[in-house]
NUKE-958186 format. One record per residue: residue in three letters; x, y, z of N, C-alpha, C, CB in turn. Coordinates in steps of 0.001 Angstrom, whole numbers, plus 500000, padded with zeros to 6 digits. Glycine has a CB too. Layout:
// residues N
AlaXYZXYZXYZXYZ...
END
This chain:
// residues 481
Met500936498773499831500202500008499977500930501437500013499487499860501174Arg501986501398500920502776502258500874503595502718499566503424501917501754Ile503900501146498942504733501328497488503537502254496771505144499569496474Ile502389501907496494501590502392495534501224503946495812500385501493495459Leu501109504439497027500670505790497566501994507002497092500457505608499480Gly503306506227497188504304507141496893504308507668495435505554506528497210Pro504025506644494520504009507166493176502907508197492952503857506045492207Val501628507933493484500526509031493500500824510394493610499683508845494516Val501517510446494719501912511690495619502669512525494474502995511285497105Leu503620511693494149504650512417493211503988512946491983505820511444492744Val503132512244491555502371512693490264501450513873490608501460511465489628Ala501066513958491781499932514980492092500945516322492280498871514528493658Gly502068516125492850503267517148492918503632517725491878504393516678493334Ile503956516917490905503996517317489415503203518399488871503634516258488653Ala501774517831488980500892518343488248500425519748488877499855517351488075Gly500677519655490348500371520994490831501603522189490624500030520798492391Leu502590521482490624503786522300489990503376522948488564505128521268489755Ala502911521899487696502453522546486252501458523399486131502059521648485348Trp500427523334487159499441524012487290499697525613487622498733523321488207Trp500532525514488743501030526830489247501909527645488610501567526693490316Gly502445526672487494503657527785486710502629528069485585505502527000486006Ala501780527334485180500947528119484102499785529044484374500395527202483261Asp499391529150485969498749530525486162499653531549486416497808530554487243Asn500910531383487000501993532420487265502188533230485882503463531669487770Glu502466532174484868502743532707483586501591533646482888503038531529482725Ala500349533191483069499142533992482263498992534976483321497582533101481855Gln499082534937484519499120536401485051500349537694484766499121536147486527Thr501361536739484620502611537625484139501956538303482849504152536638483732Ile501557537346481796501085537861480657500012538943480751500651536830479934Glu499082538702481330497939539702481586498477540761482133496838539254482453Ser499280540834482949500026542088483492500742543026482117501362541470484659Glu501331542073481645502174542712480410501162543432479312503091541418479572Val500138542534478809499102543273478203498302544333478821498306542465477820Arg497907544512480049497530545525480559498315546757480620497220545187481550Ala499615546864480889500442547658480780500744548354479467501312547120481233Ser500814547219478630500789547778477008499660548678476691500639546546475903Ala498531548085477066497355548347476335497117550046477212495959546875476574Glu497286550172478510497200551452479202498195552283478475497490551365480772Gly499314552178478128500102552727477337499710553473476318500742551988476970Val498901552567475391498395552875474115497245554232474305497685551405473481Val496570553966475437495399554978475476495792556376476264494090554250476257Thr497094556086476809497491557348477761497234558423476898499088557426478330Gly497734558374475489497664559960474883496123559998474106499162560328473538Ala495030559277474582493866559843474171493478561001474399493061559291474473Ile492619561782473804491982562937473798491259562971475054491166563108472642His490059562019475098489365561724476302489784560571477074488067561574476030Pro489295560647478338489580559479479277488984558361478683489049559648480723Met489908557067478788489483555692478254489876554819479310490146555244476849Asn489263553616479485489441552691480434489897551411479376488018552496481432Val490928550764480191491194549479479589491368548197480702492533549676478714Thr490633547340480465490219546123481296491070544859480702488489545846481181Val491492544104480846492346542886480552491826541836480961493582542877481053Ser491367540664480542490863539513481193491623538350480296489122539465481198Gly492455537786481008493421536772480317494345537536479338492585535604479478Arg494056537350478120494767538226476963493610538976476198495681537220475818Asp492567538861476495491721540039476059491563541274476543490680539763476051Ile491335542256475583491367543906475828490027544208475650492325544869474769Thr489380544863476719488172545397476652488333547193476672487323544721477917Leu488137547878475831488065549185475560486807549865476173488131549336474144Thr486703551033476943485565551616477206486053553081477434484801550929478372Gly484991554051477192485081555549477202484691556309476081486327555932477434Thr485587557401476049484818558270474768486247558463473805483953560159475370Ala485753558346472740486911558797471589486525559946470720487235557587470529Asp487207561089470405486994562118469763486586561900468392487997562838469867Thr487123561066467761486823560746466382486910559273466188487752561464465430Glu485948558780464915486000557623464296487632557058464384485410557862462813Asp488369558312463739489874557964463412490563557835464637490628559043462537Glu490398558725465592490982558475466707490883557184467462490638559352467384Leu489536556490466862489218555205468045490027553832466859486766554879468497Thr489997554367465643490744553512464756492288553168464931490600554087463539Asp492756554257465176494117554229465844494424553836466835494588555093465995Ile493433554040467857493752553110469245493743551781469026492744553267470403Val492722551231468416492084549729468227493547549365467480490317549511467107Thr494188549873466488494994549221465765496109549237466463495108549638464546Ser496483550268467265497836550144468432497346548835469302498042551799469691Leu496213548620469821496099547633470666496312546386470021494934547684471288Asp495820546322468843495936544914467989497389544629467778495184544978466445Arg498279545555468157499994545039468149500422544933469218501058545872467542Val499609544774470259500066544666471818500590543029471739498550544993473149Glu501796542680472184502234541213472170501455540600473241503824540978472405Gly501033539666472862500298538563473746498748538903473805500932538526475357Arg498266539815473332496940540171473161496071539130472470496904541383472453Arg494814538729472649494078537685471770493207538312471333493545536495472305Val492319539170471951490924539881471421490871541181471863489576539207471915Val490515542159470926490404543598471263488933543820471104491314544594470320Arg488358544295472172486961544558472228486596546246472324486405543728473526Ala486123547076471530485970548356471506484522548833471479486679548807470470Asp483516547866471538481957548087471433481661549308472614481005546461471807Gly482354549329473581481686550128474626482160551591474532481984549538476061Val483014551853473540483407553205473365482646554164472313484772553135473016Asp482152555351473226481168556345472531482188557366471660480147557270473782Val481707557468470513482437558483469522481814559883469533482374557949467991Leu482437560933469705481704562244469847480961562420468564482685563503470129Pro480099563252468655479702563937467069480331564816466778478439564499466780Val480738565036465786481298566295464919480532567506464847481471565946463509Ala480751568730465575479962569947465276480823570767464352479560570770466594Ala479780571132463329480313571732462306478955572891462068480740570563461018Pro479404574232461798480696574709462454480665574650464394480885576484461814Tyr481771574649464633481729574517466173481504575626466933482882574025466681Glu480356575608467736479745576934468273479803577006469985478066577021467723Thr480437577928470260480399578020472162480142579644472185482314577478473253Ala479176579757473148478947580993473340478967581368474915477714581279472663Leu479476582724474866479139583378476720478208584515476434480790584196477797Ala477406584609477593476544585720477783476901586430479140475061585246477746Lys477089587622479184477330588412480478475840589214480657478795589575480320Gly475093588871481888473886589649482164474395590881482968472759588777482984Thr473278591727482908473421593158483689473839592986485184471951593999483688Asp473368591792485900473867591440487067475416590963487095472994590453487536Gly476004590909486133477342590568486299477658589142485718477678590663487757Ser476592588175485871476727586616485747477111586485484387475369585721486074Leu477745585019484226478425584615483050477910583370482794479883584604483134Ala477003583300481570476555581890481171477030581264480005475230581841481021Met477013580294480032477895579537478713476788578600478198479487578497479213Thr476645578628476642476218577539475971477065577152474862474965577736475557Gly476360576047474140476898575438472973477644574297473374477718576342472187Thr478749573857472815479697572689473007480959572661473593479949572224471955Ala481479571768473985482819571779474565483582570748474117482823571736475948Pro484988570915473658485815569515473394486006568634474201486974569613473076Ser486056568784475656486064567923476499485289568335477729487306567597476699Ala485195567314478925484871567486479897486058568434480880484484566214480216Ala487376568251480765488243568867481348488278570379480984489359568203481124Gln488163570565479579487835572170479152486944572759479667487503572444477909Ala485530572103479965484390572555480409484654572838481935483271571575480094Glu485464572203482555485927572489483998486367573748484204486976571655484439Val487312573910483092488270575378483337487606576571482949489676575446482451Ala486367576204481985485584577438481518484544577861483039484491576933479876Ala484257576469483627483154576577484764484165577257486011482352574798485237Ala485356576993486318486365577678487251486400579057486928487797577112487160Gly486080579736485738486248580896485529484800581677485698486918580974484263Gly484052581105486149482609581567486697481624581432485707482545583051487165Ala481675580525484857480479580571483816479794579463484053480837580615482306Leu478464579832484285477307579119484392476970578124483540476415579849484383Gly476641576937483880476234575997482922477202575188481774475301576712482277Ala478756575892482257479676575182481420479579573716481475480989575553481741Met479892572980482938479927571759483032478551570605482410480185571751484425Glu477690571463481971476188570818481350476546571024479830474495571801481864Leu477601571398479224477811571593477875478066570129477273479012572623477642Pro477370569742476229477222568616475361478864568621474754475850568856474119Leu479661567465474750480995567382474288480659567123472872481937566282475008Ala481388567909472030481691567554470480483047567645469955480938568435469586Ser483412567055468781484819567071468207484355568136467239485522565555467527Gly485912568759466738485736569486465737486080571043465927484460569238465372Ala486580571082467488486752572550468244487848573040467360487230572547470040Pro488018574504467112489406575137466534490468574854467633489309576896466231Glu491543574988467057493015574978467957493014575796468860494287575304467277Gly493242575736470438493209576754471237491936577071471880493645577741470594Trp490970576394471688489530576559472220489418577194473557488841575221472323Ser490163576616474735490139576992475854490764578505475987490744575977476576Asp491595578838475134492137580104475319491312581158474808493380580182474760Ile490822580841473531489706581613472749488490581739473778489208580761471284Val488173580840474462486901581079475373487183582008476698486335579581475900Thr488548581746477060489322582662478124489293583946477532490888582240478454Ala489702584221476499489903585992476136488403586131476108490827586601474381Gly487505585518475540485822585869475504485356586407476710484861584586475264Ala485617585734477837485462585687479308486020587130479702486320584366480046Gly487618587256479373488196588472479513487460589833478980489413588307478901Ala486926589789477487486341590751477068485411591060477518486183590750476170Leu484256590155478037482880590653478925483071591181480014481951589678479319Glu484316591058480548484468591595482116484549592985482364485704591097482775Pro484832594038481227484960595543481287483396595983480939486200596190480105Leu482520595122480328481411595398479512480170595545480565481214594205478374Asn479236596308480568478145596268481345477111594856481123477441597618481032Glu476965594574479704476582593251479616476764593002477980475018593010480253Gly476715591882477464477385591538476375477389590047475864478607591951476614Ser477655589577474851477883588220474726479065588102473508476420587437474394Phe479692586801473935480977586431472983480450585020472311482628586189473976Ala480561585097471109480222583689470370481114583305469544479034583644469590Leu481824582064469732482559581440468554481781580551467675483687580656469024Thr481802580919466384481129579923465342482245579868464339479593580457464623Gly482580578428464248483606578165463283484991578733463695483184578734461962Gly485624579504462568486779580435462541486364581760462761487519580390461291Lys485369582023463357484927583641463827484307583640465030483876584421462857Val484862584992465796484183585355467047483647586663466767485099585357468314Ile482494586654467680481856587822467431481502588481468807480652587566466548Leu482082589604469134481735590332470481480959591591470409482977590689471211Ser479649591331471232478678592467471059478588592611472759477035592062470064Gly478160594007472761477559594489474047477322595942474388478338594036475036Lys477480596091475417477319597720475868478689598227476768475766597926476985Ala479300599139476452480291599631477664479695600930477985482003599814477258Gln480343601034479318479905602555479849480569603527479130480235602872481376Thr481820603398478932482599604222478428483637604109477272483069604531479317Pro484042604861476313485287604078475515486343603743475993485797604652474565Asp486567604021477273487917602907477715487648601655477911488634603175479020Glu486265601382478483485689599804478637485690599485477313484114599525479333Ala485116599965476409485191599275474868486296598957474522484782600032473748Lys487302599595474824488670599444474069489404598169475135489705601220474015Ala489026598216476070489689597077477162488779595863476388489273597367479274Ala487790595581476118487157594605475535487640594237474433486034594819475390Thr487750595150473255488478594852471947489795594144472120488750596143471182Thr490608594883473121491938594635473420492037592964473958492427595797474580Ala491200592651474611491311591158475273490997590303474145490233590819476588Ile490530590665473134490401589755472076491262589669470654489163589923471781Ser492365590912471060493217591003469876494301590217469574493673592077469815Asp494334589249470417495577588137470305495068586573470186496584588232471768Leu494189586285469444493338585319469370494296584369468403491833585804468841Pro494156582815468646494981581983467580494717582243466174494749580529467738Asp495760581849465569495632581935463973494837581359463193496565581613463405Gly493767581968462476492696581551461842491386581679462378492879580425461590Ile491464582593463718490290583055464339490302584805464233490278582439465950Asp489051585187463225488935586397463054487803586970463955488789586602461711Pro488206588366464837487264588725465523486188589752465078487814589047466493Val485153589790465305484069590998464762483586591464465984482707590507463748Thr483468592912466226483226593525467644482043594506467001484768594410468513Ala480877594587468153479790595601467706479602595956469276478253594940466718Ile480127596974469767479903597290471112479319598844470912481347597114472080Asp478185599101471670477672600200472009478224600837473058476536600058472179Val478790602254472997479172603061474672478044603839474704480743604207474902Ile477632603379476049476599604139476689476967605791477045476272603326478017Asp478312605950477090478722607246477451479787607730476966478848607380478606Pro479835608240475681481108608424474804481753609491475205480895608579473367Gly481464610515476271482212611244476899482085612861476110483633610486476922Val480831612698475543480519613919474350479418614700475117479850613286472616Val479880616094475543479015616994475993478047617652474759479867618026476740Ala476913617774475084475978618259473718474776618443474366475768617124472352Phe474370619698474415473211620000475035472769621520474429473448619920476664Glu471389621565474767470666623134474442470198623685475972469004622994473235Leu470914624821476219470194625470477438469470626609477299471039625795478410Thr468137626753477501467157627783476822466609628703478246465677626842475862Phe466980630043477825466072630914478932465027631631478108467002632132479854Asp463775631423478580462590632232478143462073632994479129461538631467477643Ala462043634498478858461635635343479858460390635239480599461650636427479388Gly459197634371479916458022634147480537458188632736481163456837634294479563Glu459112631648480790458946630459481098459941630145482112458960629676480006Gly461299630618482012462391630352482737463570629412482034461868629763483945Leu464092628676482583465282627844482296464810626325481792466223627764483688Ser465350625771480825465349624229480332466378624017479790464367623765479419Val466799622735479853467912621942479395467726620664478848468732621779480345Phe468377620358477770468033619088477248469350618722476370466587619140476379Gly469565617174476666470989616768476149471619616017477029471891617863475852Thr472853616076476795474159615514477715474984616495478215475145614602476949Val475036616491479572475509617345480472476801616670480990474467617659481532Pro478124617698481410478622616951482329478499616439483552479230617225482392Glu479152615446484312478618615137485441479065616093486601478912613790485672Thr480347617013486228480813618067487153479893619451487141482330618411486745Leu478904619437486048478016620797486046476564620185485507478725622176484871Gln475979619731486548474540618974486418473621620602486142473975617825488262Pro472300620128485594471372621191485352471135622086486593470077620606484882Thr470869621601487909470966622353488988472243623508489100471007621359490037Asp473026622881488712474714623823488927474267624928487824476659622731488313Met473972624480486498473598625491485664472732626802485961473042624871484807Ala471498626038486729470634627164487238471364628067488155469413626637487966Glu471818627510489118472557628256490236473643629357489414473464627022491314Ala474385628910488564475183629779487937474460631104487157475940628929487021Leu473170630528486905472399631632486151471366632541486895471642630980485065Gly471667632065488291470776632895489061469314632392489319470710634160488390Phe469120631154489100467733630644489223467842629246490214467081630301487594Asp466537629242490599466141628000491820466023626939491179464760628101492700Glu465571626895489592465031625649489375464927625575487558463472625539490287Ile464915624495487050465341624443485749464558623197485348466939624393485560Ser464083623125484237463286621929483534464142621212482414461883622507482811Gly463652620053481970464141619373480774464548618098481195465253620080480070Glu465263617455480222465614616383480463467307615992479967464534615646479889Thr467769615445480527469241615265480502469842613871480782469803616166481469Asn470993613691480154471648612574480414473092612982481049471715611742479121Glu473946612417481768475335612590482331476465612062481491475425611924483648Thr477679612796481557478673612198480861479812612647481565478684612484479428Phe480857611474481491482146612027482077482971613116481655482940611154482087Gly482363613334480248483064614290479578482892615797480390482513614283478047Leu483883616917479929484001617972480310483636619268479469485070617893480669Ala483327620386480063482949621458479226483719622737480194481089621538478990Pro484807622695479604485887623575480264485441625032480273487299623465479488Asp485427625689481462485075627121481598483619627556481472485803627840480618Leu482896626483481255481390626830480993480558627084482362480670625561480159Glu481018626673483240480544627310484457480692628894484668481239626651485528Asp481873629315484326482414630557484365481551631425483501483833630540483954Arg481442630938482144480737631668481207479327631918481487480843631062480025Leu478606630764482170477380630935482659477196631799483598476936629948483027Ser478099632064484398477949633034485820478221634332485306479083632703487172Ala478496634658484110478784635909483396477223636534482757479997635526482094Leu476224635708483153474986635920482192473771636413482840474585634627481501Pro473954636164484402472610637050484853472384638409484764472372636947486106Pro473557639172484723473019640539484272472475640869482900474014641424484427Met472782639966481971472395639933480682470952639594480459473207639064480021Leu470329638635481373469150637782480984468248638951480664468544636679482188Pro468114639798481693466650640904481349466815641668480106466377642212482583Asp467609641405479246467942641942477976467365641108476906469397642064477815Phe466863639683477294466496638785476036464904638529476440467547637162475881Glu464240638250475482463063637311475440463329635933475363462241637583474367Ser464288635776474849464859634263474565466243634254474320464221633555473320Leu466959632935475001468325632821474778468397631625474800469217633430475587Thr469191630861473729469541629502473593471086629039473403468791629063472490Leu471709628501474396473062628301474574473340627030473814473459628248476056Thr473836626692472645474179625429472441475672625055472348473542625073471351Tyr475892623868473242477249623346473326477376622004472594477662623190474792Ala478198621911471741478453620722470835479922620721470193477359620729469650Asp480348619568470602481765619352469613482915620463470438481411619972467543Gly482721620781471799483569621814472368483274623077472096484793621682472036Asn482437623077471318481999624810471086480834625240471574481828625280469624Leu480745626707471775479484627236472522479213628219471427479680627928474176Ser477648628222471187477141629235470267475748629818470998476862628533468699Ala475390630789470509474249631359471331473413631923470194474702632536472511Thr471973631882470340471048632463469580469899633096470318470614631543468700Gly469617634246470212468581635158471089467793635950470545469113635979471940Val466829636324471264465950637288470679465962638586471843464348636541470388Ala466091639672471282466505640714472290465187641141472868467353641988471646Ala465073641934474050463918642165474657463264643385473813464160642436476192Pro462003643517473428461376644549472499462057646025472933459593644548472685Gly462210646393471877462886648036472293464326647956472349462417648685473909Leu464965646879472645466625646996472822467175646587471379467327645831474136Asp468219647241471134469013646900469778469650645663469755470092647868469465Pro469110644842468894469862643522468775471418643377468505469252642840467720Gly471897644721467925473074644589467685474016644848469033473302645430466570Tyr473387645885469916473948645981471143474037644980472215473443646865471594Val472701644330472280472722642923473233473588641912472511471112642180473467Glu473779641986471294474545640889470761476063641255471166474306640720469106Gly476516642492471106477913642936471711478132642553473235478061644559471597Arg477216642785474099477223642795475125477141641054475695476226643792475406Leu476779640305475058476584638864475141478110638139474746475283638410474038Gly478525638877473652479796638424473046480703638666474329480281639306471590Glu480926639798474895481700640341475901481785639307477246481061641765476238Ala480266638858477064480057638016478574480714636459478353478104637829479039Leu480560635860477102480693634567476814482063634143476478479847634267475832Gly482734635420475859484150635328475626484633635132474167484641634244476418Glu485632634986473992486097634485472472485579633101472131487766634397472320Gly485595633023470984485323631465470495483750631240470347485949630276471689Ala482895632070470938481175631528471176480670632498469629480117632316473281Glu479926631657468957479361632338467913478050632597468509479356631592466563Ile477574633994467974476472634618468701475401635194467623477061635809469677Ala474320635247467676473243635999466705472045636144467589472809635116465242Val471850637452467469470501638145468339469729638927467448470909639207469617Thr468472638695467292467501639367466486466353640264467314466824638257465638Ala465850641043466884464762641761467780463698641113467822464365643049467410Gly462970641718469031462041640848469510460718642003469699462646639996470976Arg459500641483469960458092642205469868457377641338470839457318642250468280Ala456758642408471670455846641828472468454344641479471837455764642721473584Pro453776640726472565452466640213471896451315641389472039451929638728472682Glu450115640924472078449032641818472058448864642560473358447821641103471725Asp448512643818473426448516644782474605447629644333475660448096646183474207Trp448458644455476833447730644504478314447794642582478465445618645451478259Ile448291642067477466448810640714478074449823640759479293449535639931476947Thr449891640056480416450691640260481634451749638902481659449606640370483072Arg452803639089482255453435637910482699454568638379483799454059637098481406Thr455121637247484117456455637741484978457585637152484559456428637448486477Asn458595637993484394459794638129483813460668637043484746460296639742483808Arg461090636249484252461814635173485184463083635462485391461825633804484684Ala463712636401484570465051636956485242464924637897486067465983637457484401Thr463915638692486268463895639820487131462771639636488441463537641108486173Gln461874638474488157460809638369489027460207639361489055461034638060490158Gln459838640261487979459080641563487841457785641347487028459983642674487125Gly456706641808487354455393641429486348455595642355485427453790641537486939Gln455080642328484069455369642918482944453873642946482279456553642144482146Val453713643980481563452490643966480571452949644654479316451137644746481174Ala452338643750478236452454644179476776451972645450476484451773643306475898Ser452691646206475875452038647601475420452613648055474091452317648806476521Ala452209648006473129452514648670471898453678647882471236452879650191472147Gly453768646521471481454712645907471094455957645747471995454934646421470028Phe455821646235473076456884646296474231456486645404475558457054647903474709Trp457529645167476000457260644616477783457689645597478377458085643233478490Val456827646171479301457151647039480428456740646940481821456788648119480125Pro457258647378482692456857646777483898455570647132484416457755647028484836Asp454678646142485005453419646454485402453393646668486861452501645451484990Tyr453255648100487130453305648490488573451798648553488986454107649957488824Asp451942648417490644450550648373491311450850648867492705449825646833491329Phe450496649998492744450807651059494054449542652250493722452782651923493980Glu449680652867494858448609653890494857449091655066494172448148654262496248Ile448260655518493282449110656868492274448655658122493181448389657138490232Thr450089658561493300449889660005494078451404660656493353449861659871496261Lys451177661745493431452528662772492802453656662268493717452323664760493021Gln453751661897494852454860661837495430455384660487495353454748662306496655Ala454411659544495455454773657982495131455404657991493713453345656911495136Cys454863658646492743455249658666491278456684659387491235454078659503490323Asn457112660180492221458208660790491727459393660031492340458190662280492021Asp458802659533493680459839658538494278460196657333493571459406658073495520Ala459272656752492809459435655593491941460320655895490668458036655099491511Ala460051656903490017460923657627489166462516657783489442460363658885489125Ala462548658187490614463842658315491184464617656850491410463655659092492549Lys463637656016491975464364654459492081464637653875490742463379653307492865Val463811654006489595464029653617488373465232653730487760463284654115487723Gln465881655193488039466939655748487400468103655518488044466788657018487207Ala468149654911489532469025654902490549470010654122490085468525654498491770Gly471127654712490013472437653961489611472639653718488176472501652617490256Arg471817654329487524471816654445485886471091655408485190471337653297485284Gln471611655945483880471054657213483516470800657003482077471983658459483832Ile469639657702481554469274657660480134470289658793479580467568657981479842Ala470888658173478462472348658685477595471941658864476326473686657594477514Phe472656659655475867472537660044474311474151659904473556471893661856474192Val473810659678472471475137659867471320475725661091471848474693660116469499Thr476918661252472058477632662450472385477385663788471140479295661938472514Gly476645664673471759476409665953470959475163665827470191477580666273469974Ser474562664791470415473112664777469550472148664333470707473043663546468065Ala470556664319469952469775663897471040469164662584470429468679665032471541Glu470225661858469952469899660309469648470211659489470886470808659693468367Leu469039658841471250469154657939472607470424656962472572467743656948472794Asp471001656837473463472369655629473396471413654492473569473831655658474844Arg472041653260472918471437652130472949471433651445474141471870651437472083Ala472154651845475154472328651118476457470914651752477308474033651523477271Ser470311652866476756469568653540477560467929652993477312469874655093477269Met467802651977476437466658651642476016465845650692476992466871651116474775Ser466692650179477886465921649117478919465712650145480168466987647521479422Ile466389651470480351465522652139481300464366652891480617466338653096482138Ile464448653303479387463095653951478727462004652870478965463242654296476961Asn462214651554478700461320650666479018460447650576480312461939649697478904Asp461652650492481321460782650500482599460507651796482986461400649813483772Met460625652836482504460027654101482684458625654241482033460939655117482154Ala458712653417480794457219653506480004456249652922480971457115652586478475Gly456658651567481780455642650982482538455312651790483573455954649745483000Leu456139652697484342455945653556485126454828654773484867457124653926485291Leu455038655301483685454292656523483144453131656106482877454818657193481973Leu452850654649482211451624654356481906450865654128483071451579653346481068His451493653794484460450786653427485789450394654731486174451689652659486957Cys451366655537486156451096657075487223450400658084486177452884658000487929Thr450234658033484769449356658697484168448014658444484106449696658773483211Asp447749657252484359446697656609484207445371657290485006447056655269484604Lys445572657721486188444744658775487052444733659945486147445424659182488589Val443499660556486321442871661660485757443672663008486365441246661601486118Gly444220663440485674444991664913486074446224664776486429444425665695487229Met446774663518486233448008663187486296448950663429485177447993662030486582Arg449733664416485369450729664539484103452301664758484598450248665936483102Val453306664394483774454469664307484024455367665373483372454766663109483752Thr456310665922483774457245666655482910458416666132482882457418667929483219Ile458884665981481537460352665264481198461252666239480972460411664314479918Gly462146666502481711463057667490481712464687667147481181462998667954483119Gly464952667925480224466362667643479498467327668768480078466261667760477689His468564668146480767469474668699481283470790668435480641469407668421482487Thr471720669737480441472976669539479836473886669893481007473207670414478496Asp475391669761480546476439670457481594476449671761480883478112669707481782Ser477522672603481362478012673868481153478807673928479808478844674267482332Gln479439672781479416480451673062478528479633673273477068481600671823478553Gly480384674047476364479800674602475077479053675845475019478959673704474559Asp478147676200474169477423677475473982475940677615474591477346677705472502Asp475801678372475471474451678091476479473213677967475613474138679407477625Asn473071678719474402471954678565473570472076677173472908471867679720472540Glu473166676697472582473256675284471734473001674236473127475109674995470764Asn473427674608474221472900673590475365471561673530475709473489673832476603Tyr470759674679475453469379674830475694468640674003474595468976676350475694Arg469107674595473336468592673503472106468624672206472353469370673531470865Leu469874671483472733469860670413472861469039669499473837470836670352472908Ser469070670462474892468269669672476025466746669795475554468501670382477681Val466020670398475081464988670344474345464676669139473601465065671279473614Glu465536669000472559465692667769471742465703666477472275466773667823471099Arg466548666613473394466633665210474338465241664898474799467639665370475778Ala464520666000475606463573665765476424462466665210475424463232667012477274Lys462575665726473954461423665182473250461666664011472670460933665996472300Ala463059663602472432463428662246472091463089661290473074464788662137471839Val463290661552474126462521660713475531461022660495475352462629661661477062Arg460523661665475121458881661571475339458676661099473892457920663182475805Asp459155660905472735458786660074471755458957658550471870459411660500470725Ala460157658100472514460109656862472791459183656162473664461100656662473126Leu458710657251474642457717656664475724456453656466474955457449657681477072Val456242657519473999454803657473473339454730656188472486454497658828472351Glu455992656072471938456098654657471045455889653199471706457576654574470442Arg455848653557473322455778652596473910454225652373474639456910652674474711Gly453549653427474243452287653203474523451888654077475588452067651886474801Val452557655104476104452085656165477054451493657288476305453223656696477941Pro450371657619476780449478658777475906450322659902475866447968659277476587Pro450629660617474741451210661899474544450823663192475362450990662159473263Gly449505662993475638448863664499476267449235664332477471447179664858476238Arg449600663512478178449876663190479669451503663507479968449484661471479997Met452132663787478782453461664076479173453871665364478139454463662650479025Gln455057666096479182455247667573478609456957667539478611454441669002479758Ala457380667997477380459187667884477228459535669150477435459928667384475672Ile460366669366478311460889670559478601462571670503478581460281670976479963Gly463153671732477976464642671775477866465137672628479029465136672378476446Phe465926672463479899466550673435480811467966673849480734466403672983482022Gly468304673291479602469879673403479293470897673138480634470184675024478704Glu471591674407480805472462674109481782472482674635483156473484674340481323Thr470861675174483250470281676125484194470248675284485574468742676673483682Glu470003674101485409469621673436486752470846672280487130467985672642486578Pro471975672768487418473054671658487747472692671084489041474589672221487830Ile473155669835489143472997669004490665474353668755490972472103667435490685Ala475457669311490348476749668808490699477914669900490069476890667222490075Asp479024669827490565480341670689490265480470670591488810481767670138491022Asn480331671499487870480380671379486389481898671454485974479493672568485664Glu482783671729487209484171671782486985484746670571486936484808672503487882Thr484181669434487264484617668153487209484011667169486165484445667672488444Glu484409666136485740484187665273484789482823664563485355485478664339484536Asp482894663969486499481740663165487253480696664223487385482175662504488811Gly481091665437488013479767666639488130479083666957486562480504668406488811Arg480008667023485636479439667103484494478539665907483901480426667395483727Ala478981664847484140478204663576483933476840663479484743479112662376484344Ala476800663860485948475536663999486636474590665166486346475821664039487967Asn475064666135485862474467667290485299473734666653484098475542668467484913Arg474416666126483172473370665642482105472540664254482234474124665523480820Arg471291664757482303470419663991482747469056664212482278470507664027483975Thr468278663274482472466839663326482209465963663200483417466477662277481275Thr465051664065483733464146663870484685462705663776484676464357664614485344Phe462106663234485394460533663024485386459868663338486742460165661489485018Glu458962664537486484458391665090487729456893665148487554458975666519488068Trp456305664891488671454897665096488619454873666327489487453970663834489128Pro454411667572488982454525668813489932453386668720490733454575670252489221Gln453993669238492053452885669297493166451985670367492835453447669549494637
END
């Protein structure tokens, strides 16, 4: 029995050694096949998995194209020791033609991404840049070289814009949107100025604030101030109103970072001028200031135009025409003076409302002429153009003070002592009549006025000085007691 058992054990041992050797060799071959196969798929565009069972290779994952899959399978066929290569579990990406990927920036600053991506890894890059929806993009082959760089540049181009979109379509990118200023627009276009070869950029960016100051500022004697257009942030409508001596201003404006140098100083010079106008429109465009106006009725437009030119300074284009008041007895408040006015014979004159007495009228006449004087062209009875505003004001007073029965005014002409006495008398008479004629023209009844010349007989100052002589050359208005 022992003799028989010995050979059996020997045979079994030899068989076990043979089985162990065969199994060990099979594992070694499988490991070698696996290592070679994994080396083949290492260079694949998309992640691929390789499993080896025995000497059979099974490939799963995603291939970018059919050509890539064919190349990989061909390489796996060359793996030494392999028996079968199976690639049924590989998905081949569809080809996108044209290849399209888009970014959109909303007004809230959010960035959304649509279209296709070349790989999940590149979609992750886009998502890391803050693009919502990047990880949900379907994958497709056919992306242009440098897809990630292109999309990154697009996100950079959208960064300075208020809102916009960036679209990659084949070999072209289109950037559109809204930029606050030209600087932001330039930054956006610069961001896509260095795209990969073969990618052509197209831009369509609207600039919200181009930095251009362009507006019309209008004064109307009956309505006040209004402004329309684009004004500097540093000189808003309320600032313009304040510079012109007003508390309020109407109109519709936009603001710009652009500047209008010296404009505020120019406006600040105008308040003394505004009573001379029925209307005045200041237009600012292309860095230039122009003015068109209608002079108050009775004022010489050339004289008003000259004064306006001095106030606005060099470089301003100015044109002033003559004005005329509407139908008689229409009333208004002049917004420049805040004084009531009444239309009379085509002129606007002050609308007075006080009890008519000789003393009250004499006091009012002195007040109208306080600090100013009716003047004439030297050596003549021609009224100086600067005196017409006083004539207008005096016409309103005389209309009021001669309205009461029996109220008559004496207009006195006075000269200094220079020259011949008789000539001075004659000149004083003519000047008194010239004033009377100007008042008649403004609707004052001629029968209520008497023009008298006093020559040099009633001086009020020393004729030995220029200031004294100037004071003596005057026109007086008196309601005799």
